[in-house]
N, C-alpha and C positions, 0 to 999 in steps of 0.2 A: 529620425527617423532611421539614421543612419546604424543607431542600437537596438534598432528590431533587427533590422535584414540582417549583421553581425550574430543576432543570437539566435535566430533561423538556421544561418549558414551552420550554426555547431550542432545541426541534425541532432542525437539522440541527446537529452541535457534532461536535468531535472526540472523542468518545467513539463518535460512529456509525461513523469508521473501524474497519477492522482488517486483518490480514494475512489475504490468502484465497489458498491455494493447492488450486486443483483437483485431484479424487483422481481416482486409476488404479487399474485392476483387478490388474495386476502389473507391477514395477519391471523395466523392461528398460535405462536408460542408469544409471550408476553415475560418469560424470564430468561435471566442469564443462565448462561451454559453452567451445569453445575461442577463441571471440574475445576471454573476458576474458584471457587470456592476452597478445593481440595490442593489447591498446590499454594493458593494465598496462605495458607492453615501451616505449609512447609516454611515458610519465611525464605529470608535468605540463604540459608543451608540448602534446601531441594530446589532453589535457583540452579544454584553453584553444579550441585551434583547433576543436575539434569544436563545443564548445559557441557560438562566432562565427559558425562556419559555418552553425547549427542557425538564430540569430538574423537573417542575413543573406538565408536562405532564407525567411524570414517575414515581411520587409519589406514596407509597408503600401505598396501601388503606385498608391493614389490621393492620397498626401503626398510633397511633395517637401522629405524632411528626413532627415538621416541615421540610421542605427540605433543607437545608444546602448547597452551592453553594460557594466553593472557588476559587477564582481568583486570578492570580500568572503573574506576570511577568517578563523577564528577558531575559539573553545574554547567546549565547550558544558556543560554536565552530562547525564549520559546519563538522569537525569529530564526531562530536558526532549525527549527525542527519543521522538515517539508511536508506541506499540505495540513497544519493542523488547524490553520481555519476550516478546512471544509470537515474535518473530525467532530471542530467546536458547534458546529452545522448540524451534523447530526446528533450529536449530544444534545442539543437543546431544544429535540423532536422529541426524545425518547419519553415515553408516557408509560408511569408503573401501576398496574393492578395488585400489588400487594405490599405488607410493609417493607419487605428487607431489599425488596425493587427500590419499590422510594427512596428506601436510605442511599443505597448503593448509586443511584441515578444523583442524587443530591450532593454525594460525597463526588461524583467524577466532574459536576458544573463547578461545586467549588472549586476544582483542582487546577480545571482548566484555566482559570481566571490567573493562575501565577506568572510572572514573567520570568521568574528563573527555576530552573526545570533539574530537580537530580537526576542523574543517569545512570547505569552498569551497564558494562559491554563486554563482549568475550569474543576473543581472535586466536583461533587457533593455525597452526602449520602442521606440513609431514601428514595431511586430510585431504581426501577426495578431492572435497568440494562439491556443490551442487551442479548437475547435469540436467540439459534441455530447458534451460531460462528462455530460450528463445522461440519454443513452444507454447510456452504462455501457460493456461487452463487445460489443455489438450494434448497432454502429455505422450508420446511414445514411450514405447517399452521401455523402460531400464531409466528413464526421467526421473531425475529426483529434486529439481527443482520442482515441479509441478505438483508432487508430493508432498514436498514441507510446504509450499507454499497456498496451496488450494484446497486441500484436503485435510479432514480432520479425525484424528485418532489410527492416522496410519503411516507404516513407511512401505518401502518397496522391499519385497523377500529377495535376500541373497541367495544369487543359484548353488551356491555351494553350501550347503545343509551344516557343515559343520561350524563357518564363519555364520551363519543365520543365528544358530544354536547359544553363539560365543555371544550374541549381542545383549546388553543390559538395558537398563531406563524402562521408559512405558511402550516401549513398542511403539512409537509413534504421538501419545497422545502429550507426553512429558513437553512436547515446543511449545501448549498453551501455558506452562509454565512461565513464562518471559511476561506474556500478556497479562498474569494471575499479579506480577509481580510492580504491575503500574497504576497508576490510579484510573486512570483512563483505559485501560486495556488494552494498550497502548504498542506493538514493537517493531523495530524496520531489523533487516538482514541482508548483510551484503554478501557477492560471493562471489569468487575466480575462478573459473573451471580450470578444466584440462588442458583447454587450448587457450587461455589466458584470455578469455570472456568473462567482462565484470560486469555485475547486473545489481540491483538493488530491488527490494521487495518489502512487504511489512503488513501485518493484520491488525484487524483492532477486533475488538469482542465487545459486539452490543447487546440489544435484543431488538426484535421483529420492529419498524418503525414507519412513520407516515410523514413526507416530505409534499408539500402542495399539491395532494390529493395523489402521491406517489408511495407503493409501500416494498420498503426493501427488507431484504436478509438481515440477519444481524450480526452477521462476519464482513467486513470490508477488508479489501485487499490492496495494497499501494502499490500501483502496476503502471506499465506504460503500455495499456494493453484497452483497445475497444472491443466486446465481444471476439477476445482470444486474438486478436490481430491487431501490431504496430507498424507503421508504414515510417520509416526514417525518409528525412531529405536528404538527398544527392545533388552532389553538384554547389554552384551559388544562388542565390537568391538575386534575381535579376528584375528590375523594374516590379512590373507586379505579374510575376510569372513566378514558379517555384516547380521544380521535379520532385517528386514522390515515387519511391520504389514501392513496388505492387505488385501482387500476383493475379492470378487466375480469378480469385473470388471478388475482384472490384467491376464493380460496373455502371458504366456510363451514369453520370446526373447521381451518383450516392454521394449522401453529403458527407464534408469533412470539418473538422471542425479544430480551428486556431487555439483559443480561445471560446471559454461558452463552460456549459456544466461540469464538464469534467476536467477543463483546464482552466480553473478561477482567472480573472482578469487581475483580482490582486496577485495572485502569484506569479503571472509576467511580471507585472510591475515590481515586485519585489527583487526579481531576478536582477531586475533592467533597470533599478536604484533609481527607480520614479514613482510616480503616483495612476492610477488607472486611467483618470483624466488626459494627461496629456499624450495617454498610449492610440485612445478613441480619438481625439483633436487630431492625431498624426496621420490619419487614417485618410486618404485624398478623397475628393470630389469623384472620382472614376470610377469608386469602388460603389455599387447601387446599395442603397437602403430602401429596405421593406420595413414596413412599421405594419403590427399588428394589434387591434387592440387589445387591453388587457380588460376594459369590463365594455359592454353593450350600451351601458348609460350612466352618466357621471351627475352625481347630486351635487349640486352647490347650495349650503345652507346660507341664511338668510341671515 
């Protein structure tokens, strides 16, 4: 139990992140974003060009230093990829309605079985960094994190018309170049803003799909927010109590998720270096269990 307590006491951690797909009433679009194919055809050269241009567009205007971009390639174990099991679950539920989509989905299913995954990363300095990550998908005016992480094909317009006119690249849609370079259409990004706050995010580009009678949009977001809000644990976890910093939007009897649909038990177990079974068994009898039937009737074959 001490491992679970010490884990929770860490507050914001990778366990708090999950892949979030907004829900739909009805599935209407069964095709992949056609911009993916455009950037896929540009190859590694197009990927490098777009990322370097993004870095140049973010140059700090107040310093007389060049922008440095470090490009690195390598291979990682699939177990090191945060939230990969969630992505695999969504991919397994994709259904195609045409031959191109069918081939793409099959390629993704084949690729997601890899245990060793090649990657390419871009790191820059003397750049602004993204601002407003704490506002999530409800950005304030001037927030660049929300535009990059949650918006399609847009970037924030600079107040300086000369600076805005000097910007190159694809004016927002180029960020999907990283997704296009991935067999799973998945990318991650990390950021340290001007105040020294560090954040991690990501996107995955699929098609609209259904899981257990719930319909989801095509784009998934790697985030630490639920419905636009994430509330960090503060202080120490003590016995059966925990303190969470909330705001006025939280009401009495609101549901709180420690592990579940958005934070898989398997992910928590991996971070604790244990198995899901051990975590469940360590929840003491003082915690009330409420069992809900899955089926009205259970049929047993003779």
